[in-house]
C-alpha positions as CSV (number, residue, x, y, z in Angstrom):
1,X,-0.6,-37.8,3.9
2,X,-0.1,-35.3,0.9
3,X,-4.1,-34.9,0.6
4,X,-4.3,-34.3,4.2
5,X,-1.6,-31.5,3.9
6,X,-2.9,-30.3,0.6
7,X,-6.4,-29.8,2.2
8,X,-5.0,-27.7,5.4
9,X,-3.3,-25.8,3.1
10,X,-6.5,-24.9,0.6
11,X,-8.4,-23.9,4.0
12,X,-5.5,-21.6,4.8
13,X,-5.9,-19.8,1.6
14,X,-9.7,-19.2,2.6
15,X,-8.6,-17.9,6.2
16,X,-6.0,-15.5,4.5
17,X,-8.8,-13.9,2.2
18,X,-10.9,-13.6,5.5
19,X,-8.4,-11.9,7.6
20,X,-7.5,-9.8,4.9
21,X,-10.7,-7.8,4.8
22,X,-10.7,-4.1,5.2
23,X,-14.2,-3.1,6.2
24,X,-14.2,-3.2,9.9
25,X,-10.9,-1.9,10.6
26,X,-11.7,1.0,8.6
27,X,-14.7,1.6,10.4
28,X,-12.8,1.5,13.7
29,X,-10.1,3.8,12.5
30,X,-12.8,6.4,11.7
31,X,-14.7,5.8,15.1
32,X,-11.8,6.4,16.8
33,X,-10.9,10.0,14.8
34,X,-14.8,11.0,16.2
35,X,-15.1,12.7,12.7
36,X,-18.5,12.4,11.5
37,X,-18.8,14.5,8.4
38,X,-16.3,14.2,5.9
39,X,-15.2,14.0,2.2
40,X,-13.7,10.7,1.2
41,X,-11.2,10.5,-1.4
42,X,-10.3,6.6,-1.6
43,X,-7.8,4.9,-4.1
44,X,-6.2,1.9,-4.2
45,X,-7.1,-1.9,-4.5
46,X,-8.6,-1.7,-1.3
47,X,-10.5,1.4,-1.9
48,X,-14.1,0.0,-2.1
49,X,-13.7,-2.0,0.8
50,X,-12.4,0.9,2.7
51,X,-15.0,3.5,1.6
52,X,-17.8,1.0,2.9
53,X,-16.2,0.7,6.3
54,X,-15.9,4.7,6.4
55,X,-19.2,5.3,5.8
56,X,-20.5,3.1,8.3
57,X,-18.8,5.4,11.1
58,X,-19.5,8.8,9.4
59,X,-23.3,10.6,10.1
60,X,-23.1,12.4,6.5
61,X,-20.6,12.1,3.6
62,X,-19.9,15.2,1.8
63,X,-19.0,13.5,-1.5
64,X,-15.9,12.3,-2.9
65,X,-13.9,10.1,-5.2
66,X,-13.1,6.1,-5.4
67,X,-10.6,5.1,-7.8
68,X,-10.1,1.6,-8.3
69,X,-8.4,-1.0,-10.8
70,X,-10.4,-1.4,-13.8
71,X,-11.1,-5.0,-13.4
72,X,-12.8,-4.6,-9.8
73,X,-16.5,-4.4,-9.8
74,X,-18.8,-2.3,-7.0
75,X,-19.4,1.1,-6.3
76,X,-19.8,3.0,-2.9
77,X,-23.2,5.0,-2.5
78,X,-22.4,8.6,-2.5
79,X,-19.2,8.7,-4.3
80,X,-18.0,8.9,-7.8
81,X,-15.9,5.8,-8.9
82,X,-13.2,6.1,-11.4
83,X,-11.3,3.2,-13.0
84,X,-7.8,3.2,-13.5
85,X,-5.2,0.5,-14.1
86,X,-2.6,-1.5,-12.3
87,X,0.4,-2.4,-12.2
88,X,1.2,0.3,-14.8
89,X,-0.3,3.7,-14.9
90,X,-2.0,4.8,-18.3
91,X,-4.5,7.5,-19.4
92,X,-7.0,6.5,-16.9
93,X,-4.2,6.8,-14.2
94,X,-3.9,10.7,-15.4
95,X,-7.5,11.3,-15.5
96,X,-7.9,9.8,-12.0
97,X,-4.9,12.1,-10.7
98,X,-6.2,15.2,-12.0
99,X,-10.0,14.3,-10.8
100,X,-8.2,13.9,-7.1
101,X,-6.2,17.3,-7.4
102,X,-9.2,19.3,-8.9
103,X,-11.4,18.0,-5.8
104,X,-8.2,18.7,-3.5
105,X,-8.5,22.3,-4.7
106,X,-12.1,22.7,-4.0
107,X,-11.5,22.1,-0.4
108,X,-10.9,24.7,1.9
109,X,-10.0,25.1,5.9
110,X,-13.6,23.9,7.1
111,X,-13.6,20.8,5.5
112,X,-12.8,17.1,7.0
113,X,-11.3,14.9,4.5
114,X,-10.5,11.0,4.7
115,X,-7.9,9.7,2.2
116,X,-8.2,6.3,2.3
117,X,-5.2,4.6,0.9
118,X,-4.0,0.9,0.0
119,X,-1.6,-0.7,-2.1
120,X,-2.2,-0.1,-5.8
121,X,-2.5,3.7,-5.4
122,X,0.8,4.4,-6.9
123,X,0.1,3.4,-10.6
124,X,-3.7,4.1,-10.2
125,X,-3.5,7.8,-9.4
126,X,-0.9,9.6,-11.0
127,X,-0.1,13.1,-11.9
128,X,3.4,13.6,-13.6
129,X,5.6,16.4,-12.6
130,X,6.1,19.3,-15.2
131,X,8.3,17.8,-18.4
132,X,7.2,14.3,-17.9
133,X,4.9,12.6,-20.5
134,X,3.0,9.7,-19.6
135,X,5.1,7.1,-21.9
136,X,8.0,8.6,-19.6
137,X,6.3,7.2,-16.3
138,X,5.1,3.9,-17.7
139,X,8.5,3.0,-19.0
140,X,10.0,4.1,-15.8
141,X,7.3,1.9,-13.8
142,X,8.1,-1.0,-16.3
143,X,11.7,-0.8,-15.2
144,X,11.9,-0.3,-11.9
145,X,9.4,-3.0,-11.2
146,X,11.7,-5.6,-13.3
147,X,14.9,-4.5,-11.7
148,X,14.8,-6.3,-8.1
149,X,14.3,-3.2,-6.3
150,X,12.6,-3.5,-2.9
151,X,9.3,-1.6,-2.6
152,X,11.2,1.1,-0.5
153,X,13.5,1.9,-3.4
154,X,11.1,1.9,-6.1
155,X,8.7,4.1,-4.4
156,X,11.7,6.7,-3.3
157,X,12.1,6.9,-7.2
158,X,8.1,7.5,-7.7
159,X,7.6,10.2,-5.2
160,X,9.9,12.3,-7.2
161,X,8.4,11.8,-10.4
162,X,4.8,13.0,-9.3
163,X,2.5,16.0,-8.0
164,X,0.6,13.3,-5.9
165,X,3.0,11.1,-4.0
166,X,5.4,11.7,-1.3
167,X,3.1,14.2,0.7
168,X,2.2,16.4,-2.2
169,X,-1.2,15.5,-1.9
170,X,-1.5,16.9,1.4
171,X,0.1,19.9,0.0
172,X,-2.7,20.2,-2.7
173,X,-5.3,19.7,0.2
174,X,-3.9,22.1,2.7
175,X,-5.5,24.0,4.7
176,X,-8.4,21.3,5.0
177,X,-8.2,18.9,8.1
178,X,-7.0,15.6,6.2
179,X,-7.0,12.1,8.1
180,X,-4.9,9.8,5.8
181,X,-5.7,5.9,6.9
182,X,-3.6,3.8,5.5
183,X,-4.0,-0.3,4.6
184,X,-0.1,-1.2,4.5
185,X,1.1,-3.3,1.6
186,X,4.8,-2.7,2.4
187,X,7.3,-4.8,4.8
188,X,7.5,-2.8,8.1
189,X,4.4,-0.8,7.5
190,X,5.9,2.7,6.8
191,X,3.1,5.1,5.9
192,X,5.3,7.1,3.4
193,X,5.8,3.8,1.1
194,X,2.5,2.8,0.8
195,X,1.1,4.1,-2.4
196,X,4.1,6.6,-2.1
197,X,2.7,7.9,1.1
198,X,0.3,10.8,-0.7
199,X,-0.7,12.6,2.4
200,X,2.6,11.7,4.5
201,X,5.8,13.7,4.9
202,X,8.6,12.1,3.0
203,X,12.2,11.6,4.3
204,X,13.6,10.8,1.1
205,X,15.5,12.9,-1.5
206,X,16.1,13.5,-5.0
207,X,19.6,12.6,-4.6
208,X,18.6,9.2,-2.8
209,X,16.7,8.1,-5.7
210,X,19.3,9.1,-8.1
211,X,21.5,6.8,-6.0
212,X,19.2,4.0,-6.2
213,X,18.8,4.2,-9.7
214,X,22.9,4.2,-10.4
215,X,22.9,1.5,-7.8
216,X,20.7,-1.2,-9.8
217,X,22.5,0.3,-13.2
218,X,18.9,1.3,-14.8
219,X,19.9,4.9,-15.6
220,X,20.6,4.1,-19.0
221,X,17.5,2.0,-19.4
222,X,15.4,4.7,-18.1
223,X,13.7,7.7,-20.4
224,X,16.0,10.8,-20.6
225,X,13.1,12.8,-19.2
226,X,13.0,10.8,-16.1
227,X,16.7,11.0,-15.6
228,X,16.6,15.0,-16.1
229,X,14.1,15.4,-13.6
230,X,15.9,13.4,-11.2
231,X,19.3,15.0,-11.7
232,X,17.5,18.7,-11.7
233,X,16.2,17.6,-8.5
234,X,19.7,16.5,-7.0
235,X,21.0,19.7,-7.7
236,X,18.4,21.7,-6.2
237,X,16.7,23.1,-8.9
238,X,13.3,21.7,-8.4
239,X,11.2,21.8,-5.1
240,X,11.9,19.0,-3.0
241,X,8.9,16.5,-1.7
242,X,7.5,18.2,1.5
243,X,9.4,17.0,4.7
244,X,8.6,16.4,8.5
245,X,7.8,19.7,10.1
246,X,6.3,21.4,7.0
247,X,3.5,23.8,7.9
248,X,1.4,21.6,5.3
249,X,0.8,18.7,7.6
250,X,-0.4,20.9,10.8
251,X,-3.9,19.8,9.8
252,X,-2.8,15.9,8.8
253,X,-3.3,12.9,10.9
254,X,-2.2,9.9,9.3
255,X,-3.1,6.2,10.7
256,X,-2.2,2.8,9.9
257,X,-5.6,0.9,10.0
258,X,-4.7,-2.6,8.6
259,X,-1.4,-4.4,8.1
260,X,0.2,-7.7,7.2
261,X,1.1,-8.4,10.9
262,X,-2.8,-8.7,11.7
263,X,-3.1,-11.1,9.3
264,X,-0.5,-13.4,10.5
265,X,-1.2,-13.1,14.1
266,X,-5.0,-14.4,13.2
267,X,-3.4,-17.2,11.2
268,X,-1.3,-18.1,13.8
269,X,-4.4,-18.4,16.7
270,X,-6.2,-20.9,13.8
271,X,-3.3,-22.8,12.8
272,X,-2.6,-23.3,16.8
273,X,-6.4,-24.5,17.4
274,X,-5.7,-27.2,14.8
275,X,-2.6,-28.9,16.8
276,X,0.5,-26.9,15.2
277,X,3.4,-25.5,16.9
278,X,3.2,-21.8,15.5
279,X,6.0,-19.6,14.6
280,X,5.5,-16.0,13.5
281,X,8.6,-15.5,11.5
282,X,8.0,-12.1,10.4
283,X,6.0,-9.5,8.4
284,X,8.7,-7.7,6.8
285,X,10.5,-10.4,4.5
286,X,11.8,-9.0,1.4
287,X,14.8,-10.0,-1.0
288,X,14.5,-12.4,-4.2
289,X,12.0,-14.8,-4.1
290,X,14.0,-17.7,-5.0
291,X,16.2,-16.8,-2.1
292,X,13.6,-16.5,0.6
293,X,12.5,-19.7,-0.7
294,X,15.8,-21.3,0.2
295,X,16.1,-19.9,3.5
296,X,12.3,-21.0,4.3
297,X,13.2,-24.5,3.2
298,X,16.0,-24.5,5.7
299,X,14.0,-23.9,8.2
300,X,11.5,-26.3,7.5
301,X,13.9,-29.3,7.0
302,X,15.5,-28.2,10.3
303,X,11.9,-28.4,12.1
304,X,11.2,-31.7,10.3
305,X,14.4,-33.2,11.1
306,X,16.0,-31.5,14.5
307,X,12.8,-30.1,15.9
308,X,14.6,-26.7,15.5
309,X,13.6,-23.4,15.8
310,X,10.2,-25.6,16.2
311,X,8.9,-29.0,16.2
312,X,6.8,-30.6,14.2
313,X,4.0,-30.4,13.5
314,X,4.9,-27.3,12.8
315,X,3.5,-24.1,11.0
316,X,5.8,-21.5,10.4
317,X,4.1,-17.9,9.1
318,X,6.0,-15.3,7.4
319,X,4.7,-11.8,5.4
320,X,6.1,-9.1,3.4
321,X,6.9,-8.6,-0.2
322,X,9.7,-10.5,-2.1
323,X,10.6,-9.4,-5.6
324,X,11.7,-10.9,-8.7
325,X,14.5,-9.9,-10.8
326,X,13.1,-10.8,-14.2
327,X,15.7,-12.9,-16.5
328,X,13.4,-14.6,-18.9
329,X,10.2,-14.0,-20.8
330,X,8.0,-16.2,-19.1
331,X,4.7,-15.2,-16.8
332,X,4.3,-15.3,-13.4
333,X,4.7,-13.6,-9.7
334,X,6.6,-13.4,-6.8
335,X,4.4,-15.7,-5.0
336,X,4.2,-18.7,-7.4
337,X,7.9,-18.3,-7.4
338,X,8.7,-18.6,-4.0
339,X,6.2,-22.0,-3.4
340,X,7.9,-23.5,-6.6
341,X,11.5,-22.6,-5.5
342,X,10.6,-23.7,-1.8
343,X,9.5,-27.1,-3.2
344,X,12.3,-27.6,-5.6
345,X,14.7,-27.1,-2.6
346,X,12.9,-29.5,-0.3
347,X,13.2,-32.1,-2.9
348,X,16.8,-31.1,-4.1
349,X,18.1,-32.0,-0.2
350,X,15.7,-34.7,0.4
351,X,15.3,-36.7,-2.7
352,X,13.2,-39.8,-2.4
353,X,13.7,-39.7,1.6
354,X,10.3,-38.1,2.3
355,X,6.8,-39.5,1.4
356,X,5.2,-37.0,-0.8
357,X,3.0,-34.0,0.9
358,X,4.9,-34.2,4.0
359,X,6.2,-30.6,3.6
360,X,4.2,-28.1,2.0
361,X,4.0,-23.9,1.6
362,X,0.9,-21.8,0.2
363,X,2.1,-18.2,-0.8
364,X,-0.2,-15.8,-1.8
365,X,-0.8,-12.1,-2.6
366,X,-3.7,-10.9,-0.7
367,X,-5.0,-8.9,-3.0
368,X,-5.6,-12.3,-5.0
369,X,-3.6,-11.4,-8.1
370,X,0.4,-12.7,-8.0
371,X,2.1,-10.6,-11.0
372,X,0.1,-9.8,-14.0
373,X,-1.8,-13.1,-13.8
374,X,-5.1,-14.2,-12.6
375,X,-3.5,-16.5,-10.0
376,X,-3.0,-15.2,-6.2
377,X,0.0,-17.6,-5.9
378,X,0.4,-21.1,-5.5
379,X,0.2,-24.4,-3.1
380,X,3.5,-26.7,-3.2
381,X,4.6,-29.6,-1.4
382,X,7.9,-32.0,-1.6
383,X,7.4,-34.6,-4.1
384,X,6.5,-31.8,-7.0
385,X,10.0,-32.2,-8.7
386,X,9.5,-35.9,-8.9
387,X,6.0,-35.3,-10.4
388,X,7.0,-32.9,-12.7
389,X,9.7,-35.4,-14.1
390,X,7.2,-38.2,-14.6
391,X,5.1,-35.7,-16.6
392,X,7.9,-34.4,-18.6
393,X,7.7,-31.0,-17.6
394,X,10.8,-29.2,-17.3
395,X,10.6,-27.7,-13.7
396,X,14.3,-26.0,-13.7
397,X,13.6,-24.8,-17.3
398,X,10.3,-23.0,-16.5
399,X,11.4,-21.5,-13.4
400,X,14.7,-20.3,-14.8
401,X,12.7,-18.5,-17.7
402,X,10.3,-17.1,-14.8
403,X,7.3,-19.0,-16.2
404,X,6.1,-20.0,-13.0
405,X,2.3,-19.5,-14.0
406,X,3.1,-22.3,-16.7
407,X,4.8,-24.2,-14.6
408,X,2.4,-23.9,-11.5
409,X,-0.5,-24.4,-13.8
410,X,0.8,-27.6,-15.6
411,X,1.2,-29.1,-12.1
412,X,-2.1,-28.2,-10.6
413,X,-0.9,-25.9,-7.8
414,X,-2.2,-22.7,-8.7
415,X,-4.6,-21.0,-6.0
416,X,-7.0,-18.8,-7.6
417,X,-9.1,-16.4,-5.1
418,X,-9.9,-13.5,-8.0
419,X,-9.6,-10.1,-6.5
420,X,-10.4,-9.9,-2.9
421,X,-10.7,-5.9,-2.5
422,X,-7.5,-5.8,-0.2
423,X,-4.2,-5.7,-0.4
424,X,-2.2,-6.5,2.8
425,X,1.2,-7.5,0.8
426,X,2.1,-11.4,0.5
427,X,1.6,-14.0,3.3
428,X,3.6,-17.4,2.9
429,X,2.7,-20.6,5.4
430,X,5.1,-23.3,5.8
431,X,3.3,-26.7,7.3
432,X,5.8,-29.4,8.4
433,X,3.5,-32.3,9.1
434,X,-0.1,-32.8,9.9
435,X,-1.2,-32.8,13.3
436,X,-2.1,-36.6,14.6
437,X,-0.6,-38.2,11.7
């Protein structure tokens, strides 16, 4: 049975990548706006795909910029392409940020501009507030990303350090007619959190940002300049990010064009056609990867043993973005950790009672990059812990040191898709059994 289950999980990987493509959804969104001539500013991991989709719907492109991670190949006709860095900003991010702000400054009331935003944009395009250095921003991002904060909390802080995030790009574009089209990489699909909402009113405050860093006890780790800016803002000594009702949003339309739930629904249809009983659990899961893995394992075991919440053969589908509080010095990603903790939990409870490969999971990031690795995620299944012991692999030790990439590699369960040109958050599919077996 193990081979059949693994084959299905590998086919699910291909479907997740296909269902995450952004060209068609962007084209449809632009067509619905009935905008025929426009400038384009696109940034994020899906920038090329979104810009190409927009071009299909426009009669004329007036020019524009596309900012993508430096590892991504491809260009868009009629638009300047800039390469930048992710997940941490760099000098390239500052150059991209200045290019975006200069372009915005060149536009006026009679111009239409499509701002195409996808995940990764927070790092790719940056322009720090006065008094902050690039080194301050890099160190702050590193600490925030390793703290265990949710993306909502991370981006609340980021918005209050930037001249672009938190609606400030809309402020720079005013009074041009601005259309912000967003492909969501955040649980719940809040536009103000996608790449830190550059064209969206920001409901959060400096006070919120200060509260978050205190809650996670990172104020003593952050650069002094970061703390000074946040504290000055909290005291009302700096202008807040633009809020709902601000006049700069009079000429702004923001829309969600693609989201994780779209992928989950298409997967549900496909798996149902294969003969699975399907359950889309949520598109907004969050929390520590290891904790989410334990919850998913408990659901899978209930399905296998008791037929609840859904009888086998079952496909349980979730999306969102978990987090990892880094405790060790290993290399990995949230999806690899989730998959490997899931398999460990199944084996912990069932031991030798299950034939290998009865229950499995695939967990991957739709952008094709999990953590700072060349893997998208991992496939895991019951029996992996026993297999690791036979091979002399320290399963628990590697997981405990956040070395999930090495563990998955030694077990041969890494998923590698390469960069996909999309970023609709992470997807996990749990399979309990194989139809017909």
